[in-house]
GUFI-191219 format. One record per residue (C-alpha): residue in three letters; x, y, z. Coordinates in nm, 2 decimals, always signed. Example, Ala and Ser with C-alpha at 12.3 -4.5 7.8 and 13.67 -1.06 7.14 Angstrom:
# GUFI-191219
<doza = ALA	x = +1.23	y = -0.45	z = +0.78>
<doza = SER	x = +1.37	y = -0.11	z = +0.71>
This chain:
# GUFI-191219
<doza = MET	x = -3.04	y = +7.61	z = +1.93>
<doza = ASP	x = -3.01	y = +7.35	z = +1.66>
<doza = TYR	x = -3.15	y = +7.46	z = +1.32>
<doza = ALA	x = -3.02	y = +7.19	z = +1.08>
<doza = LEU	x = -2.66	y = +7.22	z = +1.21>
<doza = THR	x = -2.40	y = +7.02	z = +1.03>
<doza = ALA	x = -2.20	y = +6.75	z = +1.22>
<doza = ASP	x = -1.90	y = +6.99	z = +1.22>
<doza = GLN	x = -2.10	y = +7.27	z = +1.36>
<doza = ARG	x = -2.23	y = +7.05	z = +1.64>
<doza = LEU	x = -1.88	y = +6.93	z = +1.72>
<doza = PHE	x = -1.75	y = +7.29	z = +1.72>
<doza = ALA	x = -2.02	y = +7.40	z = +1.96>
<doza = ALA	x = -1.98	y = +7.09	z = +2.19>
<doza = THR	x = -1.60	y = +7.13	z = +2.20>
<doza = THR	x = -1.63	y = +7.49	z = +2.29>
<doza = ARG	x = -1.88	y = +7.42	z = +2.56>
<doza = GLU	x = -1.66	y = +7.15	z = +2.71>
<doza = PHE	x = -1.36	y = +7.37	z = +2.70>
<doza = LEU	x = -1.53	y = +7.66	z = +2.86>
<doza = ALA	x = -1.68	y = +7.45	z = +3.14>
<doza = ALA	x = -1.34	y = +7.31	z = +3.22>
<doza = SER	x = -1.13	y = +7.63	z = +3.18>
<doza = VAL	x = -1.36	y = +7.91	z = +3.30>
<doza = PRO	x = -1.62	y = +7.78	z = +3.54>
<doza = LEU	x = -1.80	y = +8.05	z = +3.72>
<doza = ASP	x = -1.57	y = +8.05	z = +4.02>
<doza = VAL	x = -1.29	y = +8.14	z = +3.78>
<doza = VAL	x = -1.50	y = +8.41	z = +3.63>
<doza = ARG	x = -1.56	y = +8.55	z = +3.98>
<doza = GLY	x = -1.19	y = +8.53	z = +4.04>
<doza = LEU	x = -1.11	y = +8.73	z = +3.73>
<doza = ALA	x = -1.36	y = +8.99	z = +3.84>
<doza = THR	x = -1.20	y = +9.02	z = +4.18>
<doza = ALA	x = -0.86	y = +9.05	z = +4.03>
<doza = GLY	x = -0.98	y = +9.32	z = +3.79>
<doza = VAL	x = -0.87	y = +9.12	z = +3.49>
<doza = GLY	x = -1.10	y = +9.07	z = +3.19>
<doza = PHE	x = -0.95	y = +8.75	z = +3.07>
<doza = ASP	x = -0.63	y = +8.54	z = +3.08>
<doza = ARG	x = -0.41	y = +8.58	z = +2.77>
<doza = GLU	x = -0.29	y = +8.22	z = +2.76>
<doza = TRP	x = -0.64	y = +8.10	z = +2.79>
<doza = TRP	x = -0.74	y = +8.32	z = +2.49>
<doza = ARG	x = -0.45	y = +8.17	z = +2.29>
<doza = ARG	x = -0.57	y = +7.82	z = +2.36>
<doza = GLY	x = -0.92	y = +7.93	z = +2.25>
<doza = ALA	x = -0.77	y = +8.06	z = +1.92>
<doza = GLU	x = -0.62	y = +7.72	z = +1.87>
<doza = LEU	x = -0.97	y = +7.58	z = +1.89>
<doza = GLY	x = -1.08	y = +7.80	z = +1.60>
<doza = TRP	x = -1.24	y = +8.09	z = +1.79>
<doza = THR	x = -1.07	y = +8.36	z = +1.57>
<doza = ALA	x = -1.07	y = +8.16	z = +1.25>
<doza = PRO	x = -1.42	y = +8.19	z = +1.08>
<doza = LEU	x = -1.37	y = +8.54	z = +0.93>
<doza = VAL	x = -1.01	y = +8.48	z = +0.82>
<doza = PRO	x = -0.94	y = +8.32	z = +0.48>
<doza = GLU	x = -0.78	y = +7.98	z = +0.46>
<doza = GLU	x = -0.47	y = +8.11	z = +0.29>
<doza = LEU	x = -0.39	y = +8.31	z = +0.60>
<doza = GLY	x = -0.46	y = +8.01	z = +0.83>
<doza = GLY	x = -0.82	y = +8.07	z = +0.91>
<doza = GLY	x = -1.14	y = +7.90	z = +0.79>
<doza = SER	x = -1.49	y = +7.81	z = +0.92>
<doza = VAL	x = -1.63	y = +7.47	z = +0.99>
<doza = SER	x = -1.92	y = +7.53	z = +0.75>
<doza = SER	x = -2.01	y = +7.75	z = +0.45>
<doza = ALA	x = -2.16	y = +8.01	z = +0.69>
<doza = PRO	x = -1.88	y = +8.17	z = +0.90>
<doza = MET	x = -2.11	y = +8.40	z = +1.09>
<doza = ALA	x = -2.34	y = +8.11	z = +1.18>
<doza = ASP	x = -2.03	y = +7.93	z = +1.32>
<doza = LEU	x = -1.94	y = +8.24	z = +1.52>
<doza = ALA	x = -2.29	y = +8.28	z = +1.65>
<doza = LEU	x = -2.28	y = +7.92	z = +1.78>
<doza = LEU	x = -1.96	y = +8.01	z = +1.96>
<doza = ALA	x = -2.11	y = +8.33	z = +2.10>
<doza = VAL	x = -2.41	y = +8.13	z = +2.24>
<doza = GLU	x = -2.16	y = +7.91	z = +2.43>
<doza = PHE	x = -1.98	y = +8.21	z = +2.56>
<doza = GLY	x = -2.31	y = +8.34	z = +2.69>
<doza = ARG	x = -2.40	y = +8.01	z = +2.86>
<doza = ALA	x = -2.07	y = +8.02	z = +3.05>
<doza = CYS	x = -2.06	y = +8.39	z = +3.11>
<doza = ALA	x = -1.72	y = +8.35	z = +2.96>
<doza = PRO	x = -1.47	y = +8.64	z = +2.93>
<doza = GLY	x = -1.26	y = +8.72	z = +2.63>
<doza = PRO	x = -1.26	y = +8.96	z = +2.33>
<doza = LEU	x = -1.47	y = +8.74	z = +2.10>
<doza = VAL	x = -1.70	y = +9.02	z = +1.98>
<doza = THR	x = -1.45	y = +9.30	z = +1.94>
<doza = THR	x = -1.19	y = +9.08	z = +1.78>
<doza = SER	x = -1.44	y = +8.95	z = +1.53>
<doza = ALA	x = -1.55	y = +9.31	z = +1.45>
<doza = VAL	x = -1.19	y = +9.41	z = +1.38>
<doza = LEU	x = -1.13	y = +9.11	z = +1.15>
<doza = ALA	x = -1.45	y = +9.21	z = +0.97>
<doza = GLY	x = -1.31	y = +9.56	z = +0.93>
<doza = LEU	x = -0.98	y = +9.43	z = +0.79>
<doza = ALA	x = -1.16	y = +9.19	z = +0.55>
<doza = GLY	x = -1.11	y = +9.40	z = +0.24>
<doza = GLU	x = -0.75	y = +9.47	z = +0.32>
<doza = ARG	x = -0.62	y = +9.14	z = +0.43>
<doza = ASP	x = -0.32	y = +9.13	z = +0.20>
<doza = ARG	x = -0.19	y = +9.46	z = +0.34>
<doza = PHE	x = -0.26	y = +9.36	z = +0.70>
<doza = ALA	x = -0.17	y = +8.99	z = +0.67>
<doza = GLU	x = +0.08	y = +9.01	z = +0.95>
<doza = LEU	x = -0.17	y = +9.17	z = +1.19>
<doza = VAL	x = -0.45	y = +8.93	z = +1.09>
<doza = THR	x = -0.22	y = +8.63	z = +1.15>
<doza = ALA	x = -0.13	y = +8.76	z = +1.49>
<doza = ILE	x = -0.50	y = +8.81	z = +1.58>
<doza = LEU	x = -0.58	y = +8.47	z = +1.45>
<doza = SER	x = -0.32	y = +8.30	z = +1.67>
<doza = GLY	x = -0.44	y = +8.49	z = +1.98>
<doza = GLU	x = -0.10	y = +8.65	z = +2.02>
<doza = THR	x = -0.24	y = +8.99	z = +1.96>
<doza = VAL	x = -0.57	y = +9.12	z = +2.10>
<doza = ALA	x = -0.73	y = +9.38	z = +1.87>
<doza = ALA	x = -1.02	y = +9.61	z = +1.99>
<doza = TRP	x = -1.26	y = +9.81	z = +1.79>
<doza = ALA	x = -1.25	y = +10.17	z = +1.93>
<doza = TYR	x = -1.59	y = +10.26	z = +1.79>
<doza = TYR	x = -1.81	y = +10.45	z = +2.04>
<doza = GLU	x = -1.75	y = +10.82	z = +2.12>
<doza = PRO	x = -1.86	y = +10.98	z = +2.45>
<doza = GLY	x = -2.22	y = +11.10	z = +2.44>
<doza = ARG	x = -2.29	y = +10.94	z = +2.11>
<doza = GLY	x = -2.49	y = +10.62	z = +2.03>
<doza = PHE	x = -2.44	y = +10.33	z = +1.80>
<doza = ALA	x = -2.41	y = +10.36	z = +1.42>
<doza = GLU	x = -2.34	y = +10.74	z = +1.45>
<doza = ALA	x = -2.05	y = +10.84	z = +1.22>
<doza = PRO	x = -1.73	y = +10.95	z = +1.40>
<doza = GLU	x = -1.75	y = +11.32	z = +1.47>
<doza = ARG	x = -1.53	y = +11.40	z = +1.77>
<doza = THR	x = -1.23	y = +11.18	z = +1.68>
<doza = VAL	x = -1.06	y = +11.37	z = +1.40>
<doza = ALA	x = -0.79	y = +11.26	z = +1.15>
<doza = VAL	x = -0.59	y = +11.55	z = +1.01>
<doza = PRO	x = -0.38	y = +11.47	z = +0.70>
<doza = VAL	x = -0.01	y = +11.48	z = +0.76>
<doza = GLY	x = +0.18	y = +11.37	z = +0.45>
<doza = ASP	x = +0.04	y = +11.04	z = +0.34>
<doza = GLY	x = -0.09	y = +10.96	z = +0.69>
<doza = PHE	x = -0.29	y = +11.13	z = +0.96>
<doza = ARG	x = -0.27	y = +11.29	z = +1.30>
<doza = VAL	x = -0.55	y = +11.15	z = +1.51>
<doza = THR	x = -0.71	y = +11.34	z = +1.80>
<doza = GLY	x = -1.01	y = +11.24	z = +2.01>
<doza = VAL	x = -1.16	y = +11.01	z = +2.27>
<doza = LYS	x = -1.33	y = +10.67	z = +2.23>
<doza = ASP	x = -1.52	y = +10.51	z = +2.51>
<doza = ARG	x = -1.69	y = +10.17	z = +2.57>
<doza = VAL	x = -1.40	y = +10.01	z = +2.40>
<doza = GLU	x = -1.44	y = +9.64	z = +2.47>
<doza = CYS	x = -1.13	y = +9.48	z = +2.61>
<doza = GLY	x = -0.95	y = +9.81	z = +2.55>
<doza = ASP	x = -0.74	y = +9.77	z = +2.87>
<doza = GLN	x = -0.59	y = +9.45	z = +2.74>
<doza = ALA	x = -0.56	y = +9.52	z = +2.37>
<doza = GLU	x = -0.23	y = +9.57	z = +2.18>
<doza = VAL	x = -0.39	y = +9.74	z = +1.88>
<doza = PHE	x = -0.71	y = +9.95	z = +1.81>
<doza = LEU	x = -0.91	y = +9.98	z = +1.49>
<doza = VAL	x = -1.02	y = +10.34	z = +1.50>
<doza = PRO	x = -1.29	y = +10.51	z = +1.29>
<doza = ALA	x = -1.22	y = +10.89	z = +1.27>
<doza = LEU	x = -1.35	y = +11.19	z = +1.07>
<doza = GLY	x = -1.11	y = +11.28	z = +0.79>
<doza = PRO	x = -1.13	y = +11.59	z = +0.56>
<doza = ASP	x = -1.34	y = +11.40	z = +0.31>
<doza = GLY	x = -1.54	y = +11.19	z = +0.54>
<doza = PRO	x = -1.48	y = +10.89	z = +0.77>
<doza = VAL	x = -1.15	y = +10.70	z = +0.77>
<doza = GLN	x = -1.04	y = +10.39	z = +0.96>
<doza = VAL	x = -0.69	y = +10.34	z = +1.09>
<doza = VAL	x = -0.50	y = +10.09	z = +1.30>
<doza = ILE	x = -0.32	y = +10.23	z = +1.60>
<doza = PRO	x = -0.10	y = +10.02	z = +1.84>
<doza = ALA	x = -0.18	y = +10.07	z = +2.20>
<doza = ASP	x = +0.18	y = +10.17	z = +2.28>
<doza = THR	x = +0.19	y = +10.45	z = +2.02>
<doza = PRO	x = +0.29	y = +10.79	z = +2.18>
<doza = GLY	x = -0.02	y = +10.99	z = +2.26>
<doza = VAL	x = -0.25	y = +10.69	z = +2.33>
<doza = THR	x = -0.39	y = +10.67	z = +2.69>
<doza = VAL	x = -0.61	y = +10.38	z = +2.80>
<doza = THR	x = -0.83	y = +10.41	z = +3.11>
<doza = PRO	x = -1.04	y = +10.11	z = +3.23>
<doza = MET	x = -1.41	y = +10.19	z = +3.28>
<doza = TRP	x = -1.65	y = +10.04	z = +3.53>
<doza = THR	x = -1.86	y = +9.79	z = +3.35>
<doza = LEU	x = -2.18	y = +9.61	z = +3.47>
<doza = ASP	x = -2.06	y = +9.28	z = +3.33>
<doza = LEU	x = -1.79	y = +9.15	z = +3.57>
<doza = VAL	x = -1.56	y = +9.03	z = +3.29>
<doza = ARG	x = -1.68	y = +9.19	z = +2.97>
<doza = ARG	x = -1.47	y = +9.50	z = +3.04>
<doza = THR	x = -1.45	y = +9.82	z = +2.86>
<doza = ALA	x = -1.21	y = +10.12	z = +2.85>
<doza = THR	x = -1.18	y = +10.48	z = +2.75>
<doza = VAL	x = -0.90	y = +10.54	z = +2.49>
<doza = GLU	x = -0.77	y = +10.89	z = +2.43>
<doza = PHE	x = -0.57	y = +10.98	z = +2.12>
<doza = ASP	x = -0.37	y = +11.30	z = +2.16>
<doza = GLU	x = -0.23	y = +11.40	z = +1.82>
<doza = VAL	x = -0.13	y = +11.04	z = +1.74>
<doza = LEU	x = +0.06	y = +11.02	z = +1.42>
<doza = VAL	x = -0.02	y = +10.72	z = +1.19>
<doza = GLY	x = +0.16	y = +10.65	z = +0.86>
<doza = PRO	x = -0.01	y = +10.54	z = +0.53>
<doza = ASP	x = +0.06	y = +10.17	z = +0.62>
<doza = ALA	x = -0.18	y = +10.21	z = +0.91>
<doza = VAL	x = -0.47	y = +10.34	z = +0.70>
<doza = VAL	x = -0.72	y = +10.06	z = +0.65>
<doza = GLN	x = -0.99	y = +10.25	z = +0.45>
<doza = SER	x = -0.99	y = +10.62	z = +0.35>
<doza = HIS	x = -1.25	y = +10.64	z = +0.08>
<doza = PRO	x = -1.58	y = +10.73	z = +0.24>
<doza = ARG	x = -1.78	y = +10.46	z = +0.06>
<doza = ALA	x = -1.53	y = +10.19	z = +0.16>
<doza = VAL	x = -1.53	y = +10.31	z = +0.52>
<doza = ARG	x = -1.90	y = +10.31	z = +0.54>
<doza = SER	x = -1.92	y = +9.96	z = +0.39>
<doza = ALA	x = -1.66	y = +9.83	z = +0.64>
<doza = LEU	x = -1.83	y = +10.00	z = +0.94>
<doza = GLU	x = -2.16	y = +9.85	z = +0.84>
<doza = ALA	x = -2.01	y = +9.50	z = +0.83>
<doza = GLN	x = -1.85	y = +9.55	z = +1.16>
<doza = GLU	x = -2.17	y = +9.68	z = +1.32>
<doza = HIS	x = -2.36	y = +9.38	z = +1.20>
<doza = VAL	x = -2.10	y = +9.13	z = +1.32>
<doza = ALA	x = -2.08	y = +9.29	z = +1.67>
<doza = ALA	x = -2.46	y = +9.32	z = +1.70>
<doza = VAL	x = -2.53	y = +8.96	z = +1.60>
<doza = LEU	x = -2.26	y = +8.81	z = +1.83>
<doza = THR	x = -2.38	y = +9.02	z = +2.12>
<doza = ALA	x = -2.73	y = +8.91	z = +2.06>
<doza = ALA	x = -2.61	y = +8.55	z = +2.04>
<doza = GLU	x = -2.42	y = +8.58	z = +2.37>
<doza = SER	x = -2.73	y = +8.73	z = +2.54>
<doza = THR	x = -2.94	y = +8.44	z = +2.40>
<doza = GLY	x = -2.70	y = +8.18	z = +2.54>
<doza = ALA	x = -2.69	y = +8.36	z = +2.88>
<doza = ALA	x = -3.07	y = +8.37	z = +2.90>
<doza = GLU	x = -3.10	y = +8.01	z = +2.79>
<doza = HIS	x = -2.87	y = +7.90	z = +3.07>
<doza = ALA	x = -3.04	y = +8.11	z = +3.33>
<doza = PHE	x = -3.38	y = +7.97	z = +3.23>
<doza = GLY	x = -3.24	y = +7.61	z = +3.26>
<doza = LEU	x = -3.12	y = +7.69	z = +3.61>
<doza = THR	x = -3.46	y = +7.82	z = +3.70>
<doza = VAL	x = -3.65	y = +7.52	z = +3.56>
<doza = GLY	x = -3.42	y = +7.30	z = +3.77>
<doza = TRP	x = -3.49	y = +7.51	z = +4.08>
<doza = MET	x = -3.87	y = +7.49	z = +4.02>
<doza = PHE	x = -3.85	y = +7.11	z = +4.04>
<doza = ASP	x = -3.61	y = +7.10	z = +4.33>
<doza = ARG	x = -3.78	y = +7.37	z = +4.55>
<doza = TYR	x = -4.08	y = +7.26	z = +4.75>
<doza = THR	x = -4.35	y = +7.48	z = +4.92>
<doza = PHE	x = -4.64	y = +7.33	z = +5.11>
<doza = GLY	x = -4.52	y = +6.99	z = +5.01>
<doza = ARG	x = -4.53	y = +7.06	z = +4.64>
<doza = PRO	x = -4.26	y = +7.15	z = +4.39>
<doza = LEU	x = -4.28	y = +7.50	z = +4.25>
<doza = ALA	x = -4.31	y = +7.35	z = +3.90>
<doza = SER	x = -4.65	y = +7.21	z = +4.00>
<doza = TYR	x = -4.81	y = +7.56	z = +4.04>
<doza = GLN	x = -5.02	y = +7.66	z = +3.74>
<doza = ALA	x = -4.92	y = +8.03	z = +3.76>
<doza = LEU	x = -4.55	y = +7.95	z = +3.75>
<doza = LYS	x = -4.60	y = +7.70	z = +3.47>
<doza = HIS	x = -4.75	y = +7.99	z = +3.26>
<doza = ARG	x = -4.46	y = +8.22	z = +3.34>
<doza = ALA	x = -4.21	y = +7.95	z = +3.24>
<doza = ALA	x = -4.40	y = +7.88	z = +2.92>
<doza = ASP	x = -4.39	y = +8.25	z = +2.83>
<doza = SER	x = -4.02	y = +8.26	z = +2.90>
<doza = LYS	x = -3.96	y = +7.95	z = +2.69>
<doza = THR	x = -4.15	y = +8.10	z = +2.40>
<doza = ALA	x = -3.95	y = +8.42	z = +2.42>
<doza = LEU	x = -3.63	y = +8.22	z = +2.43>
<doza = GLU	x = -3.72	y = +8.02	z = +2.12>
<doza = ALA	x = -3.78	y = +8.34	z = +1.94>
<doza = CYS	x = -3.45	y = +8.48	z = +2.05>
<doza = GLN	x = -3.27	y = +8.17	z = +1.91>
<doza = ALA	x = -3.46	y = +8.19	z = +1.58>
<doza = THR	x = -3.40	y = +8.56	z = +1.51>
<doza = VAL	x = -3.02	y = +8.52	z = +1.59>
<doza = TRP	x = -2.99	y = +8.21	z = +1.38>
<doza = ALA	x = -3.18	y = +8.38	z = +1.09>
<doza = ALA	x = -2.96	y = +8.69	z = +1.11>
<doza = ALA	x = -2.63	y = +8.50	z = +1.13>
<doza = ASN	x = -2.73	y = +8.30	z = +0.81>
<doza = THR	x = -2.80	y = +8.61	z = +0.61>
<doza = PHE	x = -2.44	y = +8.73	z = +0.60>
<doza = GLY	x = -2.29	y = +8.70	z = +0.25>
<doza = THR	x = -2.63	y = +8.75	z = +0.08>
<doza = ASP	x = -2.82	y = +9.07	z = +0.01>
<doza = PRO	x = -2.69	y = +9.36	z = +0.23>
<doza = THR	x = -3.03	y = +9.50	z = +0.29>
<doza = ALA	x = -3.17	y = +9.16	z = +0.40>
<doza = THR	x = -2.87	y = +9.13	z = +0.64>
<doza = ALA	x = -2.93	y = +9.47	z = +0.78>
<doza = GLU	x = -3.30	y = +9.39	z = +0.84>
<doza = ALA	x = -3.23	y = +9.06	z = +1.00>
<doza = VAL	x = -2.96	y = +9.20	z = +1.23>
<doza = GLY	x = -3.18	y = +9.48	z = +1.34>
<doza = VAL	x = -3.46	y = +9.24	z = +1.42>
<doza = ALA	x = -3.23	y = +9.01	z = +1.61>
<doza = LYS	x = -3.06	y = +9.27	z = +1.82>
<doza = SER	x = -3.37	y = +9.47	z = +1.90>
<doza = PHE	x = -3.57	y = +9.17	z = +1.99>
<doza = VAL	x = -3.30	y = +8.99	z = +2.20>
<doza = GLY	x = -3.19	y = +9.31	z = +2.36>
<doza = GLY	x = -3.55	y = +9.39	z = +2.47>
<doza = VAL	x = -3.65	y = +9.04	z = +2.58>
<doza = THR	x = -3.35	y = +8.88	z = +2.76>
<doza = PRO	x = -3.31	y = +9.12	z = +3.05>
<doza = GLU	x = -3.68	y = +9.08	z = +3.14>
<doza = LEU	x = -3.65	y = +8.70	z = +3.09>
<doza = VAL	x = -3.35	y = +8.67	z = +3.33>
<doza = GLN	x = -3.51	y = +8.91	z = +3.57>
<doza = GLU	x = -3.81	y = +8.67	z = +3.57>
<doza = CYS	x = -3.57	y = +8.39	z = +3.66>
<doza = VAL	x = -3.44	y = +8.59	z = +3.95>
<doza = GLN	x = -3.79	y = +8.65	z = +4.08>
<doza = ILE	x = -3.89	y = +8.29	z = +4.06>
<doza = HIS	x = -3.58	y = +8.20	z = +4.27>
<doza = GLY	x = -3.70	y = +8.43	z = +4.54>
<doza = GLY	x = -3.47	y = +8.58	z = +4.80>
<doza = ILE	x = -3.17	y = +8.36	z = +4.71>
<doza = GLY	x = -3.19	y = +8.49	z = +4.35>
<doza = VAL	x = -3.08	y = +8.84	z = +4.46>
<doza = THR	x = -2.78	y = +8.73	z = +4.66>
<doza = TRP	x = -2.42	y = +8.78	z = +4.55>
<doza = GLU	x = -2.34	y = +8.41	z = +4.61>
<doza = HIS	x = -2.60	y = +8.29	z = +4.35>
<doza = ASP	x = -2.49	y = +8.28	z = +3.99>
<doza = LEU	x = -2.80	y = +8.44	z = +3.84>
<doza = HIS	x = -2.67	y = +8.80	z = +3.88>
<doza = LEU	x = -2.38	y = +8.71	z = +3.65>
<doza = TYR	x = -2.62	y = +8.63	z = +3.37>
<doza = LEU	x = -2.84	y = +8.93	z = +3.44>
<doza = ARG	x = -2.53	y = +9.15	z = +3.41>
<doza = ARG	x = -2.43	y = +8.98	z = +3.08>
<doza = VAL	x = -2.77	y = +9.03	z = +2.91>
<doza = THR	x = -2.81	y = +9.39	z = +3.05>
<doza = THR	x = -2.47	y = +9.48	z = +2.91>
<doza = GLY	x = -2.56	y = +9.31	z = +2.59>
<doza = ARG	x = -2.87	y = +9.52	z = +2.56>
<doza = ALA	x = -2.67	y = +9.84	z = +2.57>
<doza = MET	x = -2.37	y = +9.74	z = +2.36>
<doza = TYR	x = -2.37	y = +9.77	z = +1.98>
<doza = GLY	x = -2.71	y = +9.92	z = +1.96>
<doza = THR	x = -3.00	y = +9.93	z = +2.20>
<doza = PRO	x = -3.34	y = +9.79	z = +2.09>
<doza = GLU	x = -3.45	y = +10.15	z = +2.04>
<doza = GLU	x = -3.15	y = +10.23	z = +1.81>
<doza = HIS	x = -3.20	y = +9.92	z = +1.60>
<doza = ARG	x = -3.57	y = +9.98	z = +1.57>
<doza = ARG	x = -3.50	y = +10.33	z = +1.43>
<doza = ARG	x = -3.26	y = +10.18	z = +1.18>
<doza = LEU	x = -3.53	y = +9.93	z = +1.08>
<doza = ALA	x = -3.78	y = +10.21	z = +1.03>
<doza = ALA	x = -3.53	y = +10.39	z = +0.81>
<doza = LEU	x = -3.48	y = +10.08	z = +0.60>
<doza = LEU	x = -3.85	y = +10.04	z = +0.56>
<doza = ASP	x = -3.88	y = +10.41	z = +0.46>
<doza = ARG	x = -3.62	y = +10.35	z = +0.18>
<doza = LYS	x = -3.81	y = +10.05	z = +0.06>
<doza = VAL	x = -4.14	y = +10.23	z = +0.04>
<doza = ALA	x = -3.98	y = +10.54	z = -0.12>
């Protein structure tokens, strides 16, 4: 993906690719999965030094992006994470920083800790049995003095088992609120969940009458909460789509190489017309994935409706296409493609998880239909 990238953006992407290749090759990823560890904390701190956490943080707090389009920079980074099947809390940390954006002064210490990689923050968004972009209903915040008592369960919390702090949307008396809750607060219980992706791990987080003071309340006015949640949803959806695009791109590259290296009846697979057509279809779909993600990432900071539309298009298209594309790569590899030893299943796991997280194609299409209805009305 190179749509008029600046020199700094190209350097940012290349530096990230080289670092990931050297620090988390796929044998390391497999080792993390075997050990039951999502990512190495020191490795994440080194990544933070490279600027992974910086784009959504203002310069006065030590952040900053390499271009005038912070989300485009993050999307480039997410593509490289997908290529490498890399671990780490890139998506959930970025969503938290987007949620704290309007209250950076009050939460400057937390933002700085997340920026440095010393603190891992997770967005505790999903509730059991409920889909994406549904307002919190079963996690309740009851007023206690100037703060709240939070009770409820969140699941599919990305990197929840390694996070020190959670950003938690809950239902208050006047509508949704969003609060910061440290993982070691009395009443917080974290249980790792089984996740298809070997290193993009999730957890269930239970809040049993957890008391939070006024200094932990990020947003309490319903309009402010909804605005913050929408920004977080968009960030998480675009970065997940970008990761899936990078994973599919790498899987396709592996497959093209295999088609030239593998011979049958004295001819390389790449010489067969039927396989050429299948590869051409995959390449066309991949180009469309790259284009929709890049378009969505570059709409941030413009018209909110345009951003919502572009995000919905990107996540619904990429989520629908990439699992089929990588499955096609598996089929072209034949028997070896379905073995544990081959790397393709790592990429199939990544894109299948990406399809489900932060809005399935069906959920985003329904949102797009609702946006269209409002335009027509």
